[in-house]
N, C-alpha and C positions, 0 to 999 in steps of 0.2 A: 528446438528452435536453430540449435551450432547449423543443424545440414543447411540451412535458406543463408545464411549468412555469405556474403558472397568471400570468394576464394582469389588466390591471388593469379586464378587461371582466367579468371571472369574479363569479358570485355572491359577495359577502363582502371583497371584492377593490379596489373602484370604490371605495376612501375618495382623498381630494382628497390627495397628493403619497405618497402608498404607492410609484406606479411609479417615480417617481425616486429616494425612498430605499430601498427595496428591491429589489423585481421586476425592472428594469431594469436596474440593476447585474449580480442574479446571474444574470439572461437571459445578459447579455453574456459574465459570468465562463465559464459552463459551455458556451459555444458557441465555442469557444476549441479548440485542435487540442488533442487528448490521444491518449495512445496506447491505451485503451479496455481494458487487460489485465482491468479485474474483470470491466467487462463481458463480454470474454470468456470468462472463467472462469464466470462465472454461465449463460452459456451452453452449456460443455461438461459442466459438473456437470448441464446439463440433459439433456443429449446421449446423456453414461456411465450415466446413473439405473437402465435394464435393461439390461440382455441381449437382449432382447424388444424389436423395432423397435416392433410395434403399440401396446406402450405407451408409450413417448413419443409423444405424441399432437399434432399440431401446430396442436390448436385450443385448449393452454395456449401458443402463442405469446404472447397478448395478456400472460398472465399473470406472461412469460419478460420481456416488456418492461418491464412495473412493474417487475419486481425488478433490472434493468439500468439504469431511473432511479433507484431505492433506493439500490445501491451508488455510483452514482455522485454523488448530491446529498453523501452523505455522503464522499465521496473529497473534490469538492470541497469542500464547507466544513472539513473539515481542512487540505486546502490554505489555505485564510481565513487561518487562523488559525496554522500552519506559519509563513508570510509572515509574520505580526507578530511572531513569538514568534522568528523566526532574524531577524528586520531586513533580509530581503529585498527585493530591488527592483523584480524580474521575474518573471513566472509565465507558462505558456506563450507565450513572445515577448510577452508584452506587460507593462509594470507594472503592478506587483499590486494587489489590489484595495482595500488600506489607502493605497496611494498614489492611487486616485485618489477615494475620498469619504472619505477621512478613519480614521482606528482605529477609535472607537465606532461608525461605522456597520458597516463591514466585520465587526467583532467580532460585529454582532446579526446582520448578514447572513447570516455561518458556523453562525451556533445557529439561525437558520431551517431552515436546511438541514439540522440534526441532527434536526428534529423536523416537516418537512414530508412526508419520506416513510413518515411511520406516518399521516397524514392520509393521501395519497394510497395506501397500502397496506388502509383502511378503505373506501374507497371501491370497490373490485375485488371483483369477484366471487369470491371465494376461500372453499373451504369451510371453515366455524367452527373446524373440528381444524387446518385448514394455516395458518389463517390466523394463530392462536396458538402454533405452531411457531414460526413466519414471526418472527413480535414477540420470543420466548423469546429466539430466537437471533439478535435483532437488539439488544436492550439489551444481554446476557450478551456479544457482540464490543464495543460503547463500551464498555462499563464496562472490560472488559479494553486494550481500546485506551487507555483515557487511563491506565489503570494503567500500561505501558508509557510513552507519553509522560512521566508522571512521574518516570519513572527517569530517562529522557532530557535530562529539563529541568533536573534534580535530581542530576547527578553531574558531576564536574571530574574528568576522567579522568585529568590534568596532576595533580592530586593524590590521587588513587586508591591504595588499594593494589596489588598486580599478581593478588591473588586479586579483590578486587571489581571492577577493571577489566575482567577475563573474565565473571566470572558476572553484572554488572552492565548488558554490552552483548550478551551475549546472552539476556536476561531481555527488554533490551527489545526487540530486536528482533523475538522470537515476541510477543510481548502486540503490541508497535504495528504488526506487518507481518502477520507469521505471524498472528495471529486474524483482524485483516478480510479479510485472501482465503480463509482458509479458512470463513466466514463465505459467500465470494462461490459457491466452487462447491459447500459445504454448502445453500445455498438455493435451486440447479438441482435439489438431488437430492432437496429437499421437494417442489420442485413435481412434479418429478418420479415420486413417489411411490415411490421409490429402498426396498429395506427396509433393516434398521438395521444388518447389516455393511457394504451399499456404502455408505448415506450415510457412513459413519464412515467408508470409504476414501476418498470425494470428500472432504470436510472433512479428512482428516490431506492426502491431495496440496495440496490447496488451501495449508493452513499452510505444508508446506513449499517448497511454489513461491513462497509468498510472502516466505520467508525469504532464501532464494538471493536472489529478488529485490533487497530490500533489503543483504544482502551485498553485491552489484554497484554498486548505488548506492552503499555508505556508500565504496565503494573508486573509484568515479567523483567522488566529492564531494572527497576527500582528494586522489587527484592534479589535479583540477581546481588547490584553492587550493594545491597547493604548488609549480603553472604557475610559473616562475622570470621569466616574460617580466610578473610580478602580482605585487604587493607578495604578499612571504608570510603570511597567516593563521592564527592560531591554530588548533588541532583540540581541543579539550576536550570535546565530547557523547561517550558512549559508542557505540560504530560495532563494526562487522567487523576493521575496522583495528587498534582496540586488541583487540579479543577474539584476534585473531593475534598483538600481539603479544607479549601478558602468557601465552600459553602456547607459543609458539617459543622469546624470548629468555630469559637468564638474567636474576639478578637485578642486576645491573650494565647490561647491555643496556639493560634496561626501564628502568632511572632515565637513563639515558642516550636512550633514546624520548622518552620522558617529556618532556626536555628540549627535542628536537628539536623535538616538538609544542607545544611551547609560545611558541617564540623566534619572533620577527616582524623578525628582520635576517638576513638573506640565510647560510644552512646552507654547509658547510662540504663538500668532497667524502666526507670519511667520513663522514657524516650523511645525503649521497644516497644511497650505497650501502645504510646502512641499513635507509632508509625506503622502498628502492626491493626491495631484498629482501623486507621486509613486503608490500609491495604485491603485489609475483608472488606471495606465496606464499597471501598472502588472495585473490587471482582464483583459481587452481589451487583452493584449496579450496570456494570458491564453485561455480566450474563441475562439481566432484565433487558438492556438493549438488547444484546440477539435476540434473546426470545421476542420479544415483540417484533419485530423483523421478520422474522421467520411466520411469526403468526399473522400477521400482514399479508406476508406473499400467498398463504394458506387458503385467508379469505379471497382474496382475491382469484386467483387459479383455484377452479374447484372443478375441472373437468378431469375427465378420468385420462383421458391422452395423456397427462402431465403427468400422470401417479408417478412412473420412473425416474420424471425429470427432478420432480420433489422427494423421492427420497436422495439421491443423488446430494440436492442439496440440504438434508439433514446431516448426510457424513460429510458434505464438506463445513459446515458449523461443527460438527464435533470434532473434527481435526485439526481447526483453530484454535478452537479450547483445549485440546489439548497439547497441541505447540505452543500455545503464548499464553496460556495461564500455567 
């Protein structure tokens, strides 16, 4: 993706200081190693958009490459903002961008990455109707993802009712990650000119896959924060672990769970047992969610022309499990 970003030599970009204050830091950030899950979903959505091998034409690879850059740019921008909101110090093996160039410049760079994809789309050879569909999906997803992030940032689960802990956590996951991942597979379907039913199937798959990914990520975050070799870190934000605790525990145990998650001091063995129980159940249900969405896609796509793509999809699922669980 970094090679597609504008440089100081491009028209309109040769402004003194712009490369240092914006383009250079952005290029460095997006060149860091990443899992490329969203990019792979775009390509998979395109490959599965039709059961007719001739319909998924290689001539559209350039358009797919453009959409891959779109979703990776959006994701990079969201990571920059997340690191500021969460006060994180590391991202993709290096210092978070706001620690390298300062918070004001990092916020501006992240916001620029939300807008730059729309300009890049404008410069591609999309049919007008297809370009309009992409813009509509892009803006709907950004709106819903920000709603999910508002839920994520605006609720303290250690103070929430048990019902709110469940409902808010599930809604935040579906909005901030499910919608973005659904957009990825649906973008591929749009360029592949999938039928309306197939497009919706691929969008649903992407949403469910994203939900499962966020579930596993949440479990990994709580597991890391409870690592006994490090100081305990309170875990207040909505997450899959909170949703499972709210669903599985009785009222008294849930209150105890809230105390455990709020505490910064060393936990007791009983606390560790309760937390371990919830983490184990969270992992079990997340893996079921991932397997269910994989099974649904296998039942929808049964044409031999898609065997290689389905194999890539299974490999991606295993990489997600390994990376996040």
